[in-house]
C-alpha positions, 0 to 999 in steps of 0.5 A: 907721312915720311919723307919722300912719301908724297914723292912717291905717292905723285909717281905711283899716280902718274904711272898708273894714269899713263899706263892706262891711258897707253893701254887704251890707246888715248893720247893726251889730247885724246885724253884732255877733250874726254876730260876738260883737263888741259894736256899740259897739266896731264902731263904733270900729273903722269910724270909726276910733278903735281899730286892730282885733287880727288876730282881730278882722279875720279876725272880720269878714272871714269875717263880711262874707264876704270874705278878709284880701287883700280887705281889704288890696287894698282898703286898697291902692287907697284909698290911691292914691286918695288921692295 
């Protein structure tokens, strides 16, 4: 892993979660109710300051109605666009 890779990963995952949440018309408060994850932690994840654990990613993907695979594809597509 190169320097900056972890920062990039946090940003990509956060961007994906925020994008899906907004497309579903959910507020952070509503996502908190669906997942049990505190709004403050959701903000940190979406802003890329906190890398969610795999169980957290699974909870979020289930609540947002997307598969883990879709999250991975989103990350790959975002990396291609930034190159």
